[in-house]
Backbone of each chain as ProteinMPNN parsed JSONL, in Angstrom:
{"seq_chain_A": "MRITITSVLVHDQAVAEKFYTEVLGFVKKHDVPMGGDARWLTVVSPDNPDGTELLLEPDAHPAAKPWKEALVGDGIPYTQFAVDDVKAEFARLRDLGVRFTQEPVDMGAFTTAVLDDTCGNLIQIIQMH", "coords_chain_A": {"N_chain_A": [[105.784, 117.968, 95.645], [102.816, 116.176, 94.656], [99.829, 114.203, 95.235], [98.36, 112.793, 92.584], [97.155, 110.679, 91.458], [95.779, 107.533, 92.358], [95.523, 104.024, 92.707], [93.342, 101.273, 91.823], [93.271, 97.693, 91.65], [91.817, 96.019, 89.326], [89.694, 93.36, 88.147], [88.46, 93.339, 85.688], [88.321, 95.787, 83.415], [85.978, 96.952, 82.194], [83.732, 96.131, 83.753], [84.613, 97.291, 85.951], [84.417, 99.977, 85.34], [81.705, 100.39, 84.989], [80.825, 99.957, 87.641], [82.208, 101.756, 89.224], [81.233, 104.217, 88.167], [78.458, 103.999, 87.667], [77.481, 102.777, 89.996], [78.894, 103.563, 92.369], [79.18, 106.263, 91.689], [81.206, 108.064, 90.687], [82.917, 109.987, 88.173], [83.914, 109.466, 84.809], [87.2, 110.162, 83.838], [89.728, 110.012, 82.244], [90.171, 107.945, 79.436], [92.104, 106.041, 77.789], [93.334, 104.215, 75.044], [95.663, 101.516, 75.674], [96.966, 99.544, 74.26], [96.451, 96.159, 73.356], [93.887, 94.778, 75.565], [94.093, 96.587, 77.323], [93.237, 99.697, 79.159], [93.96, 103.286, 79.952], [92.423, 104.126, 82.405], [90.543, 106.257, 84.212], [88.737, 107.597, 87.005], [87.014, 110.357, 88.675], [85.959, 112.246, 91.507], [82.651, 113.551, 91.405], [82.231, 115.835, 92.906], [84.726, 117.033, 92.857], [86.255, 117.445, 90.34], [88.825, 118.107, 89.426], [90.379, 116.87, 91.21], [92.143, 114.389, 92.898], [92.797, 111.563, 90.798], [91.405, 108.22, 90.311], [92.681, 105.43, 89.263], [91.696, 102.761, 87.394], [93.065, 99.907, 87.328], [94.279, 97.145, 85.498], [94.505, 93.836, 86.712], [96.336, 91.949, 85.864], [98.889, 91.086, 86.521], [100.799, 88.385, 87.829], [101.199, 88.306, 90.539], [99.191, 89.923, 91.592], [96.604, 88.803, 91.982], [96.84, 86.687, 94.052], [97.409, 88.368, 96.215], [95.34, 90.168, 96.414], [93.303, 88.426, 97.009], [94.237, 87.403, 99.469], [93.903, 89.671, 101.053], [91.143, 90.184, 100.794], [90.028, 87.873, 102.061], [90.577, 88.379, 104.751], [89.047, 90.408, 105.1], [90.067, 93.024, 104.545], [90.106, 96.431, 103.67], [91.796, 97.931, 101.063], [91.514, 100.407, 100.06], [90.156, 103.542, 100.506], [87.296, 105.628, 100.745], [85.975, 108.953, 101.258], [82.789, 110.023, 102.738], [79.766, 111.824, 103.182], [77.887, 110.82, 104.853], [77.816, 107.908, 106.279], [75.79, 105.962, 106.892], [73.638, 106.645, 105.288], [74.732, 106.33, 102.792], [75.404, 103.658, 102.903], [72.881, 102.545, 102.884], [71.815, 103.42, 100.442], [73.597, 102.188, 98.688], [73.271, 99.49, 99.338], [70.635, 99.047, 98.543], [71.167, 99.165, 95.862], [72.133, 96.654, 95.42], [74.787, 96.292, 96.315], [77.204, 94.433, 97.928], [78.127, 94.273, 101.414], [80.852, 93.868, 103.638], [81.289, 94.757, 106.08], [78.938, 96.478, 107.956], [77.742, 99.722, 108.717], [79.721, 101.005, 111.236], [80.128, 102.624, 114.388], [82.952, 104.2, 115.267], [83.754, 105.944, 117.244], [85.434, 108.673, 116.719], [84.873, 108.533, 114.156], [82.846, 106.948, 111.539], [82.696, 103.872, 109.861], [82.219, 101.762, 106.901], [82.382, 98.786, 104.937], [82.746, 97.697, 101.626], [82.113, 95.463, 98.844], [83.736, 95.802, 95.801], [83.119, 94.429, 93.528], [85.275, 93.931, 91.837], [87.147, 92.436, 92.834], [88.068, 93.725, 95.07], [87.921, 95.092, 98.485], [86.407, 98.088, 99.661], [86.708, 100.736, 101.845], [84.296, 103.025, 103.233], [84.079, 106.228, 104.795], [83.22, 108.371, 107.343], [83.892, 111.297, 108.898], [83.512, 112.635, 112.152]], "CA_chain_A": [[105.183, 116.764, 95.288], [101.366, 116.048, 94.914], [99.255, 112.948, 94.862], [97.49, 113.116, 91.518], [96.478, 109.448, 91.009], [95.978, 106.509, 93.133], [95.018, 102.906, 91.727], [92.902, 100.015, 92.408], [93.593, 96.683, 90.713], [90.517, 95.429, 88.976], [89.902, 92.235, 87.275], [87.901, 93.634, 84.389], [88.113, 97.171, 83.409], [84.617, 97.276, 81.785], [83.04, 95.906, 85.073], [84.965, 98.324, 87.071], [83.915, 101.305, 84.807], [80.251, 100.475, 85.279], [80.655, 99.841, 89.062], [82.776, 102.874, 89.927], [80.585, 105.212, 87.764], [77.065, 104.018, 87.774], [77.032, 102.513, 91.251], [79.6, 104.5, 93.412], [78.87, 107.613, 91.332], [82.34, 108.726, 90.131], [82.87, 110.371, 86.782], [85.075, 109.066, 84.041], [88.166, 111.226, 83.409], [90.554, 109.599, 81.147], [89.939, 106.665, 78.828], [93.058, 105.981, 76.703], [93.702, 102.702, 74.757], [97.037, 101.21, 76.044], [97.387, 98.3, 73.492], [95.745, 94.892, 73.801], [92.585, 95.231, 75.999], [94.165, 97.446, 78.368], [92.995, 101.077, 78.964], [94.288, 104.131, 80.861], [90.975, 104.455, 82.722], [90.519, 107.038, 85.512], [87.612, 108.296, 87.456], [87.207, 111.271, 89.639], [84.715, 112.554, 92.256], [81.787, 114.694, 90.749], [82.519, 117.066, 93.7], [85.958, 117.528, 92.73], [86.774, 116.923, 89.003], [90.184, 118.265, 89.13], [91.126, 116.359, 92.262], [92.954, 113.047, 92.658], [92.073, 110.555, 89.906], [91.383, 106.851, 90.676], [93.1, 104.65, 88.103], [91.134, 101.412, 87.373], [94.197, 99.272, 86.681], [94.106, 95.772, 85.274], [95.194, 93.072, 87.806], [96.841, 90.766, 85.064], [100.131, 90.636, 87.017], [100.604, 87.153, 88.553], [101.3, 88.69, 92.005], [98.122, 90.774, 92.069], [95.532, 88.054, 92.43], [96.932, 86.244, 95.511], [97.473, 89.435, 97.184], [93.934, 90.685, 96.548], [92.473, 87.422, 97.8], [94.551, 87.34, 100.867], [93.397, 91.003, 101.763], [89.727, 90.095, 100.968], [89.76, 86.9, 102.91], [90.628, 88.937, 106.042], [88.134, 91.635, 105.202], [90.88, 94.344, 104.585], [89.92, 97.35, 102.517], [93.063, 98.599, 100.742], [91.294, 101.727, 99.37], [89.197, 104.204, 101.39], [86.757, 106.88, 100.232], [85.132, 109.761, 102.231], [81.463, 110.259, 102.385], [79.204, 112.729, 104.287], [77.009, 110.016, 105.663], [78.003, 106.495, 105.946], [74.651, 105.165, 106.982], [72.8, 106.983, 104.051], [75.472, 105.8, 101.509], [75.2, 102.185, 103.013], [71.465, 102.132, 102.555], [71.743, 103.704, 98.932], [74.294, 101.194, 97.814], [72.657, 98.156, 99.565], [69.409, 98.977, 97.67], [71.612, 98.843, 94.457], [72.742, 95.304, 95.319], [76.074, 96.195, 96.815], [77.525, 93.49, 99.107], [79.048, 94.912, 102.532], [81.445, 92.956, 104.565], [81.064, 95.514, 107.34], [77.826, 97.325, 108.012], [78.204, 100.974, 109.412], [80.069, 100.836, 112.781], [80.473, 103.878, 114.943], [84.292, 103.95, 115.861], [84.018, 107.15, 118.004], [85.753, 109.76, 115.931], [84.46, 108.372, 112.72], [82.022, 105.752, 111.168], [83.039, 103.213, 108.543], [81.663, 100.566, 106.487], [83.246, 98.115, 103.97], [82.032, 97.186, 100.619], [82.82, 94.753, 97.812], [83.574, 96.578, 94.581], [82.876, 93.444, 92.361], [86.312, 93.72, 90.905], [88.221, 91.815, 93.515], [88.688, 94.604, 96.17], [87.069, 95.833, 99.424], [86.604, 99.533, 99.858], [86.089, 101.408, 103.077], [83.818, 104.378, 103.267], [84.436, 106.704, 106.194], [82.554, 109.596, 107.7], [84.49, 111.925, 110.198], [82.56, 113.222, 113.095]], "C_chain_A": [[103.69, 116.518, 95.619], [100.85, 114.693, 94.573], [98.098, 113.191, 93.868], [96.685, 111.837, 91.164], [96.751, 108.389, 92.016], [95.165, 105.291, 92.461], [94.241, 101.968, 92.636], [93.057, 98.96, 91.332], [92.306, 96.061, 90.504], [90.664, 94.275, 87.903], [89.351, 92.296, 85.857], [87.523, 95.036, 84.317], [86.626, 97.785, 82.974], [83.712, 97.208, 82.996], [83.177, 97.003, 86.066], [84.424, 99.743, 86.605], [82.545, 101.513, 85.221], [80.088, 100.67, 86.799], [80.968, 101.203, 89.645], [81.873, 104.15, 89.447], [79.066, 105.098, 88.069], [76.668, 103.588, 89.274], [77.532, 103.313, 92.345], [79.209, 105.933, 93.036], [79.925, 108.599, 90.939], [82.089, 109.055, 88.695], [84.057, 109.929, 86.145], [85.842, 110.269, 83.581], [88.925, 111.039, 82.186], [90.183, 108.136, 80.739], [90.849, 106.403, 77.651], [93.396, 104.545, 76.349], [95.188, 102.552, 75.086], [97.486, 99.995, 75.333], [96.645, 97.139, 74.123], [94.288, 95.437, 74.236], [92.752, 96.351, 76.999], [93.832, 99.089, 78.131], [93.625, 101.972, 80.205], [93.027, 104.699, 81.36], [90.948, 105.055, 84.047], [89.232, 107.521, 85.713], [87.849, 109.383, 88.5], [85.783, 111.457, 90.389], [83.948, 113.566, 91.463], [82.031, 115.994, 91.502], [83.752, 117.733, 93.368], [86.606, 116.892, 91.41], [88.139, 117.135, 88.767], [91.042, 117.717, 90.367], [91.752, 115.1, 91.926], [92.145, 112.203, 91.842], [92.4, 109.084, 90.68], [91.565, 106.068, 89.345], [92.622, 103.223, 88.324], [92.148, 100.532, 86.579], [94.095, 97.692, 86.595], [94.932, 94.906, 86.183], [95.876, 91.88, 87.146], [98.141, 90.288, 85.693], [99.947, 89.39, 87.973], [100.594, 87.335, 90.06], [100.072, 89.361, 92.447], [96.931, 89.933, 92.586], [95.704, 87.321, 93.813], [97.024, 87.265, 96.413], [96.134, 90.118, 97.362], [93.199, 89.589, 97.336], [92.843, 87.397, 99.048], [93.997, 88.554, 101.582], [91.843, 90.712, 101.896], [89.252, 88.968, 101.965], [89.686, 87.374, 104.392], [89.774, 90.078, 106.269], [88.709, 92.938, 105.075], [90.482, 95.153, 103.39], [91.197, 98.052, 102.235], [92.824, 100.009, 100.355], [90.1, 102.4, 100.258], [88.673, 105.565, 100.66], [85.88, 107.632, 101.28], [83.796, 109.997, 101.825], [80.874, 111.207, 103.531], [78.417, 111.941, 105.284], [77.026, 108.568, 105.369], [76.662, 105.617, 105.941], [73.715, 105.426, 105.763], [73.385, 106.163, 102.851], [75.353, 104.227, 101.575], [73.825, 101.766, 102.446], [71.32, 102.389, 101.025], [72.378, 102.514, 98.125], [73.768, 99.71, 98.046], [71.512, 97.961, 98.784], [69.857, 98.592, 96.232], [72.196, 97.452, 94.324], [74.159, 95.169, 95.719], [76.274, 95.317, 98.041], [78.538, 94.283, 100.174], [79.61, 93.804, 103.323], [81.397, 93.546, 105.949], [79.98, 96.489, 107.193], [78.41, 98.569, 108.77], [78.415, 100.567, 110.841], [80.583, 102.249, 113.233], [81.822, 103.606, 115.742], [84.65, 105.065, 116.792], [84.215, 108.385, 117.206], [85.211, 109.662, 114.499], [83.529, 107.068, 112.61], [82.441, 105.287, 109.887], [82.087, 102.051, 108.129], [82.552, 99.991, 105.388], [82.505, 97.509, 102.983], [82.772, 96.357, 99.56], [82.726, 95.514, 96.452], [83.359, 95.654, 93.354], [83.985, 93.249, 91.404], [87.48, 93.108, 91.704], [88.737, 92.622, 94.804], [87.597, 94.9, 97.372], [87.509, 97.263, 99.586], [85.915, 99.992, 101.067], [85.536, 102.684, 102.714], [83.874, 104.916, 104.701], [83.738, 108.109, 106.161], [83.182, 110.141, 108.957], [83.375, 112.567, 110.859], [83.143, 114.623, 113.545]], "O_chain_A": [[103.323, 116.645, 96.787], [101.395, 114.058, 93.671], [97.036, 113.701, 94.225], [95.597, 111.96, 90.6], [97.873, 108.32, 92.518], [94.215, 105.553, 91.723], [94.391, 101.86, 93.853], [92.98, 99.311, 90.155], [91.709, 95.583, 91.468], [91.515, 94.237, 87.014], [89.676, 91.496, 84.98], [86.598, 95.502, 84.982], [86.21, 98.881, 83.35], [82.975, 98.161, 83.248], [82.311, 97.514, 86.776], [84.033, 100.563, 87.436], [82.167, 102.571, 85.723], [79.268, 101.493, 87.206], [80.194, 101.765, 90.42], [81.752, 105.082, 90.241], [78.48, 106.006, 88.659], [75.613, 104.012, 89.746], [76.762, 103.742, 93.205], [78.935, 106.746, 93.919], [79.665, 109.799, 90.849], [81.191, 108.505, 88.057], [85.137, 109.955, 86.735], [85.303, 111.234, 83.038], [88.805, 111.781, 81.211], [89.931, 107.266, 81.573], [90.37, 106.543, 76.526], [93.709, 103.742, 77.228], [95.936, 103.475, 74.765], [98.435, 99.392, 75.835], [96.272, 97.175, 75.296], [93.626, 96.25, 73.591], [91.797, 96.973, 77.463], [94.126, 99.658, 77.08], [93.781, 101.457, 81.312], [92.554, 105.69, 80.805], [91.324, 104.378, 85.003], [88.561, 107.87, 84.742], [88.871, 109.31, 89.182], [84.724, 110.962, 90.003], [84.588, 114.425, 90.857], [82.049, 117.081, 90.925], [83.86, 118.942, 93.573], [87.383, 115.939, 91.467], [88.704, 116.415, 87.943], [92.216, 118.051, 90.526], [91.885, 114.759, 90.75], [90.943, 112.066, 92.071], [93.354, 108.86, 91.425], [90.706, 106.074, 88.463], [93.039, 102.547, 89.264], [92.089, 100.436, 85.353], [93.838, 97.045, 87.61], [96.083, 95.277, 86.41], [96.002, 90.847, 87.803], [98.512, 89.144, 85.434], [99.041, 89.377, 88.806], [99.993, 86.526, 90.767], [99.858, 89.399, 93.658], [96.302, 90.338, 93.563], [94.788, 87.352, 94.635], [96.659, 86.981, 97.554], [95.86, 90.613, 98.455], [92.508, 89.919, 98.299], [91.95, 87.367, 99.895], [93.629, 88.398, 102.746], [91.277, 90.955, 102.962], [88.215, 89.108, 102.613], [88.881, 86.874, 105.178], [89.704, 90.67, 107.347], [88.064, 93.932, 105.407], [90.501, 94.677, 102.255], [91.685, 98.751, 103.123], [93.771, 100.793, 100.301], [89.169, 101.697, 100.648], [89.41, 106.392, 100.124], [85.156, 107.017, 102.063], [83.57, 110.177, 100.629], [81.423, 111.329, 104.626], [78.287, 112.343, 106.44], [76.411, 108.051, 104.437], [76.477, 104.713, 105.127], [73.075, 104.494, 105.276], [72.705, 105.477, 102.089], [75.227, 103.553, 100.552], [73.669, 100.814, 101.681], [70.699, 101.552, 100.369], [71.854, 101.975, 97.151], [73.804, 98.856, 97.16], [71.291, 96.842, 98.32], [69.172, 97.882, 95.496], [72.698, 97.087, 93.261], [74.752, 94.107, 95.531], [75.586, 95.46, 99.053], [79.579, 94.823, 99.799], [78.893, 92.86, 103.656], [81.468, 92.796, 106.923], [80.091, 97.336, 106.307], [79.466, 98.457, 109.394], [77.594, 99.964, 111.532], [81.346, 102.92, 112.538], [81.818, 102.887, 116.742], [85.827, 105.154, 117.14], [83.252, 109.125, 117.005], [85.132, 110.652, 113.771], [83.493, 106.243, 113.523], [82.564, 106.038, 108.92], [81.313, 101.5, 108.912], [83.446, 100.707, 104.934], [81.589, 96.77, 103.344], [83.978, 96.545, 99.396], [81.608, 95.824, 96.04], [83.426, 96.14, 92.225], [83.854, 92.597, 90.369], [88.642, 93.236, 91.317], [89.687, 92.22, 95.476], [86.405, 94.916, 97.065], [88.686, 97.619, 99.641], [84.742, 99.711, 101.315], [86.162, 103.432, 101.964], [83.738, 104.173, 105.673], [83.696, 108.838, 105.169], [83.039, 109.526, 110.014], [82.404, 112.999, 110.238], [82.522, 115.323, 114.345]]}, "seq_chain_B": "MDDDDVFKALADPTRRKILDELADRDGQTLFEICARLSSKHQLGSSRQAISQHLEVLAAAGLVHSRRDGRYKFHHLDTGPLEHLTDRWRHRDTKET", "coords_chain_B": {"N_chain_B": [[87.175, 70.005, 123.377], [87.391, 71.545, 126.626], [86.403, 72.79, 130.036], [88.745, 74.036, 130.944], [89.805, 75.105, 128.559], [87.934, 77.115, 128.004], [88.096, 78.836, 130.398], [90.738, 79.583, 130.055], [90.667, 80.889, 127.755], [88.979, 83.096, 128.503], [90.423, 84.5, 130.265], [92.056, 86.45, 129.237], [92.199, 89.93, 128.793], [92.019, 91.198, 126.153], [90.763, 89.201, 124.719], [88.39, 89.144, 125.865], [87.363, 91.501, 125.135], [87.172, 91.101, 122.319], [85.135, 89.315, 122.402], [83.045, 90.863, 123.417], [82.702, 92.676, 121.357], [81.903, 91.007, 119.356], [79.55, 90.273, 120.403], [78.176, 92.647, 120.306], [77.888, 92.959, 117.45], [77.382, 90.304, 115.433], [79.273, 88.127, 113.47], [81.9, 89.006, 112.076], [84.509, 90.322, 110.011], [88.098, 89.662, 110.106], [89.422, 92.105, 109.835], [87.399, 94.009, 110.722], [87.16, 93.327, 113.459], [89.837, 94.075, 114.359], [89.755, 96.743, 113.691], [87.729, 97.736, 115.438], [88.884, 97.158, 117.873], [91.146, 98.665, 117.836], [90.114, 101.341, 117.271], [87.968, 101.785, 119.073], [88.65, 100.899, 121.467], [91.494, 101.431, 121.856], [93.332, 99.441, 121.517], [96.127, 98.367, 120.22], [96.936, 95.924, 119.034], [98.637, 93.717, 116.825], [97.572, 92.427, 113.638], [98.357, 89.673, 113.449], [98.447, 88.996, 116.154], [95.787, 89.355, 116.852], [94.584, 87.383, 115.344], [95.786, 85.055, 116.505], [94.516, 85.315, 118.99], [91.939, 84.806, 118.315], [92.161, 82.132, 117.527], [92.505, 80.941, 119.938], [90.095, 81.439, 121.093], [88.479, 80.083, 119.43], [89.49, 77.488, 119.928], [88.352, 77.079, 122.237], [85.702, 76.996, 121.746], [84.027, 79.202, 121.68], [84.139, 80.953, 119.55], [83.307, 80.761, 116.186], [84.41, 80.289, 112.966], [83.265, 81.235, 109.71], [83.452, 80.571, 106.353], [82.321, 82.591, 103.585], [81.807, 82.667, 100.531], [84.282, 84.66, 99.13], [84.921, 85.756, 101.584], [85.837, 85.668, 105.015], [84.096, 85.198, 108.129], [83.641, 85.822, 111.557], [82.044, 84.317, 114.195], [80.175, 84.624, 117.249], [79.772, 82.217, 119.909], [77.967, 81.4, 122.47], [77.476, 79.069, 123.889], [79.52, 77.326, 125.135], [79.641, 78.78, 127.629], [77.518, 78.234, 129.218], [77.225, 76.141, 131.284], [79.264, 76.718, 132.986], [79.683, 77.482, 135.542], [78.381, 75.698, 137.235], [79.345, 73.728, 138.829], [80.052, 74.891, 141.164], [77.734, 76.244, 141.962], [75.801, 74.251, 142.109], [76.343, 71.799, 144.093], [76.465, 69.097, 143.629], [77.64, 68.572, 141.195], [80.542, 67.703, 140.071], [84.055, 68.462, 139.369], [85.358, 67.035, 136.406]], "CA_chain_B": [[87.277, 71.285, 124.19], [86.803, 71.403, 128.034], [86.226, 74.033, 130.618], [89.991, 74.58, 130.902], [90.029, 75.969, 127.369], [87.084, 78.225, 128.205], [88.661, 79.725, 131.32], [92.036, 80.117, 129.538], [90.213, 82.015, 126.68], [88.278, 84.159, 129.187], [91.394, 85.116, 131.171], [92.701, 87.549, 128.603], [91.257, 91.121, 128.516], [91.755, 91.517, 124.72], [89.984, 88.19, 124.163], [87.135, 89.528, 126.355], [86.899, 92.677, 124.283], [86.728, 90.507, 121.182], [83.686, 88.688, 122.572], [82.176, 92.016, 123.602], [82.404, 93.367, 120.009], [81.036, 90.097, 118.451], [78.254, 90.199, 120.993], [77.696, 93.952, 119.716], [77.491, 92.658, 116.016], [77.903, 88.959, 115.156], [79.74, 87.837, 112.064], [82.833, 90.106, 111.612], [85.935, 89.935, 109.383], [89.27, 90.007, 111.072], [89.619, 93.575, 109.693], [86.418, 94.732, 111.523], [87.518, 93.133, 114.856], [91.019, 94.794, 114.497], [89.505, 98.105, 113.647], [87.084, 98.009, 116.557], [89.717, 97.069, 119.007], [92.123, 99.798, 117.849], [89.399, 102.717, 117.386], [86.958, 101.902, 120.137], [89.353, 100.408, 122.678], [92.87, 101.839, 121.754], [94.268, 98.198, 121.473], [96.881, 98.518, 119.014], [97.433, 94.645, 118.717], [98.844, 93.43, 115.554], [96.684, 91.571, 113.064], [98.717, 88.471, 113.859], [98.032, 88.812, 117.507], [94.336, 89.212, 116.989], [94.426, 86.154, 114.647], [96.026, 84.12, 117.417], [93.484, 85.355, 119.993], [90.768, 84.18, 117.601], [92.478, 80.727, 117.388], [92.307, 80.361, 121.316], [88.673, 81.513, 121.416], [87.902, 78.986, 118.541], [89.714, 76.255, 120.562], [87.292, 76.974, 123.425], [84.346, 76.871, 121.126], [83.52, 80.464, 121.873], [84.084, 81.655, 118.265], [83.38, 79.814, 115.009], [84.652, 81.174, 111.699], [82.59, 80.691, 108.622], [83.779, 81.181, 104.955], [81.198, 82.916, 102.841], [82.456, 83.126, 99.235], [85.708, 85.026, 99.257], [85.182, 86.334, 102.777], [85.84, 84.778, 106.252], [83.408, 85.908, 109.14], [83.891, 85.096, 112.811], [80.814, 84.353, 114.929], [80.193, 84.315, 118.627], [79.026, 81.075, 120.339], [78.044, 81.43, 123.973], [77.207, 77.793, 124.398], [80.383, 76.946, 126.232], [79.533, 79.482, 128.985], [76.334, 77.914, 129.958], [77.247, 75.433, 132.478], [80.564, 76.818, 133.378], [79.953, 77.657, 137.064], [77.407, 74.803, 137.813], [79.844, 72.832, 139.978], [80.043, 75.59, 142.504], [76.424, 76.636, 142.512], [75.111, 73.031, 142.521], [77.476, 71.131, 144.677], [76.443, 67.685, 143.274], [78.302, 68.494, 139.953], [82.036, 67.82, 140.47], [84.951, 68.724, 138.304], [85.82, 65.738, 135.866]], "C_chain_B": [[86.774, 70.921, 125.722], [86.812, 72.829, 128.649], [87.71, 74.818, 130.707], [90.303, 75.648, 129.846], [89.168, 77.222, 127.462], [87.655, 79.31, 129.26], [90.02, 80.328, 130.858], [91.636, 81.256, 128.548], [89.63, 83.28, 127.321], [89.27, 85.014, 130.007], [92.094, 86.321, 130.699], [91.702, 88.82, 128.313], [91.008, 91.479, 127.072], [90.769, 90.476, 124.146], [88.526, 88.479, 124.675], [86.493, 90.515, 125.587], [86.393, 92.149, 122.942], [85.342, 90.03, 121.213], [82.596, 89.786, 122.698], [81.767, 92.574, 122.208], [81.666, 92.403, 119.123], [79.604, 90.034, 118.976], [77.522, 91.634, 120.357], [77.134, 93.666, 118.324], [78.187, 91.28, 115.722], [78.459, 88.906, 113.701], [80.539, 88.949, 111.58], [84.092, 89.565, 110.984], [87.038, 90.252, 110.436], [89.488, 91.502, 110.982], [88.633, 94.394, 110.577], [86.804, 94.548, 112.957], [88.811, 94.023, 115.103], [90.613, 96.317, 114.626], [88.775, 98.56, 114.939], [87.897, 97.974, 117.693], [90.706, 98.355, 119.058], [91.325, 101.168, 117.905], [88.552, 102.91, 118.569], [87.754, 101.673, 121.525], [90.885, 100.738, 122.916], [93.734, 100.681, 122.01], [94.87, 98.064, 120.289], [97.568, 97.077, 118.773], [97.515, 94.473, 117.298], [97.702, 92.439, 114.949], [96.953, 90.076, 113.497], [98.248, 88.152, 115.239], [96.6, 88.466, 117.668], [93.905, 87.777, 116.444], [94.634, 85.005, 115.733], [95.04, 84.018, 118.582], [92.295, 84.669, 119.517], [90.919, 82.546, 117.648], [92.126, 80.164, 119.011], [90.824, 80.404, 121.555], [87.921, 80.424, 120.605], [88.152, 77.606, 119.314], [88.765, 75.97, 121.762], [85.916, 76.943, 122.998], [83.526, 78.149, 121.237], [83.366, 81.287, 120.521], [84.16, 80.616, 117.195], [83.521, 80.627, 113.786], [83.901, 80.323, 110.551], [83.056, 81.48, 107.319], [82.468, 81.5, 104.139], [81.636, 83.562, 101.573], [83.931, 83.376, 99.541], [86.059, 85.637, 100.608], [85.234, 85.386, 103.956], [85.275, 85.665, 107.492], [83.545, 85.09, 110.393], [82.6, 85.449, 113.707], [80.938, 83.913, 116.363], [79.203, 83.094, 119.013], [79.049, 81.202, 121.905], [77.767, 80.131, 124.729], [78.157, 77.194, 125.448], [80.327, 77.561, 127.565], [78.453, 79.051, 129.868], [76.392, 77.253, 131.307], [78.578, 75.404, 133.309], [80.819, 76.897, 134.956], [78.892, 76.775, 137.865], [77.979, 74.167, 139.02], [79.971, 73.548, 141.254], [78.715, 75.978, 143.023], [75.518, 75.438, 142.667], [76.194, 72.129, 142.884], [77.583, 69.655, 144.207], [77.33, 67.438, 141.899], [79.764, 68.648, 140.251], [82.874, 67.837, 139.155], [85.453, 67.227, 137.737], [87.226, 65.848, 135.489]], "O_chain_B": [[85.874, 70.109, 125.935], [87.128, 73.84, 128.021], [87.798, 76.037, 130.558], [90.857, 76.728, 130.05], [89.607, 78.294, 127.047], [87.664, 80.51, 128.985], [90.376, 81.443, 131.24], [92.183, 82.359, 128.536], [89.756, 84.379, 126.782], [88.948, 86.14, 130.388], [92.642, 87.116, 131.463], [90.629, 88.716, 127.719], [89.942, 91.999, 126.742], [90.024, 90.783, 123.215], [87.557, 88.11, 124.011], [85.285, 90.488, 125.352], [85.369, 92.61, 122.436], [84.512, 90.237, 120.327], [81.474, 89.679, 122.204], [80.601, 92.891, 121.971], [80.902, 92.814, 118.25], [78.632, 89.807, 118.256], [76.353, 91.596, 119.971], [76.013, 94.081, 118.028], [79.412, 91.161, 115.767], [78.026, 89.682, 112.848], [80.069, 89.777, 110.799], [84.639, 88.53, 111.363], [86.875, 90.968, 111.423], [89.726, 92.125, 112.016], [89.05, 95.41, 111.133], [86.792, 95.541, 113.685], [88.79, 94.718, 116.119], [91.062, 97.031, 115.523], [89.111, 99.605, 115.496], [87.633, 98.792, 118.573], [90.996, 98.948, 120.097], [91.827, 102.094, 118.544], [88.395, 104.029, 119.057], [87.433, 102.27, 122.553], [91.469, 100.404, 123.947], [94.779, 100.827, 122.644], [94.232, 97.664, 119.314], [98.717, 97.063, 118.332], [96.662, 94.954, 116.552], [97.01, 91.749, 115.697], [96.037, 89.33, 113.842], [97.682, 87.08, 115.454], [96.185, 87.558, 118.389], [93.03, 87.108, 116.992], [93.79, 84.118, 115.862], [94.738, 82.944, 119.102], [91.658, 83.965, 120.301], [89.948, 81.801, 117.784], [91.555, 79.092, 119.209], [90.298, 79.479, 122.175], [86.883, 79.919, 121.033], [87.286, 76.733, 119.376], [88.474, 74.845, 122.17], [85.008, 76.87, 123.826], [82.349, 78.117, 120.875], [82.54, 82.195, 120.435], [84.97, 79.692, 117.266], [82.783, 81.595, 113.599], [83.904, 79.096, 110.457], [83.056, 82.706, 107.212], [81.598, 80.633, 104.068], [81.823, 84.775, 101.485], [84.676, 82.553, 100.071], [87.208, 86.002, 100.861], [84.655, 84.306, 103.844], [85.861, 86.689, 107.843], [83.566, 83.86, 110.357], [82.196, 86.595, 113.906], [81.675, 82.982, 116.688], [78.071, 82.983, 118.543], [80.112, 81.106, 122.52], [77.805, 80.061, 125.957], [77.735, 76.65, 126.469], [80.853, 77.024, 128.539], [78.392, 79.382, 131.052], [75.773, 77.663, 132.289], [78.961, 74.501, 134.054], [81.836, 76.509, 135.531], [78.569, 77.086, 139.012], [77.341, 74.037, 140.064], [79.998, 72.939, 142.324], [78.479, 76.063, 144.228], [74.492, 75.582, 143.332], [76.943, 71.707, 142.003], [78.634, 69.031, 144.355], [77.674, 66.307, 141.555], [80.167, 69.731, 140.677], [82.495, 67.349, 138.09], [85.88, 66.37, 138.511], [87.816, 64.878, 135.014]]}, "name": "protein", "num_of_chains": 2, "seq": "MRITITSVLVHDQAVAEKFYTEVLGFVKKHDVPMGGDARWLTVVSPDNPDGTELLLEPDAHPAAKPWKEALVGDGIPYTQFAVDDVKAEFARLRDLGVRFTQEPVDMGAFTTAVLDDTCGNLIQIIQMHMDDDDVFKALADPTRRKILDELADRDGQTLFEICARLSSKHQLGSSRQAISQHLEVLAAAGLVHSRRDGRYKFHHLDTGPLEHLTDRWRHRDTKET"}
């Protein structure tokens, strides 16, 4: 068994596509119409185009919004991405106007920061030392 | 709130660690506080337990919670610590 796809629930796929590609720097992999407004929209890391895909999944299900709001209210990032340098990435993204709920914090074995993906989610970036 | 609340809040080592971390960086989400306690101090308390600790600190006036849009941040207030020991250091101030 292999992990090929993981998902984030986004409030608007067009906004998510823009944020995840133009701001975070991922690359679009699949974009397939699924009926109505929904698309099968995935992105991958430019460093690993054949690696795990991130599915930008519509959050239209009624259970999705209260769940997301409860997580964000307590500052909980449900999704995590690895970076080489959290402080550099923090500076780059902050200059692009990205909102962070947690600035870079050295936790010993790793450094983390938490950002708002503008689609209703908090994302943790992590650098292992 | 009175001094009893402040002494009660300070009596617990986990609550003192929470204050240490808020002194290190003010304005943290519950998640950040939990992450700091578990990774920096190996305190594996549940989110609910930390939430309850924050309520005790809030009752003592040592922590204030602020909503900012969709997020909630916790802030340190050292005000209640200011005259905590005056009654012993200055004998004319008696416990009320």
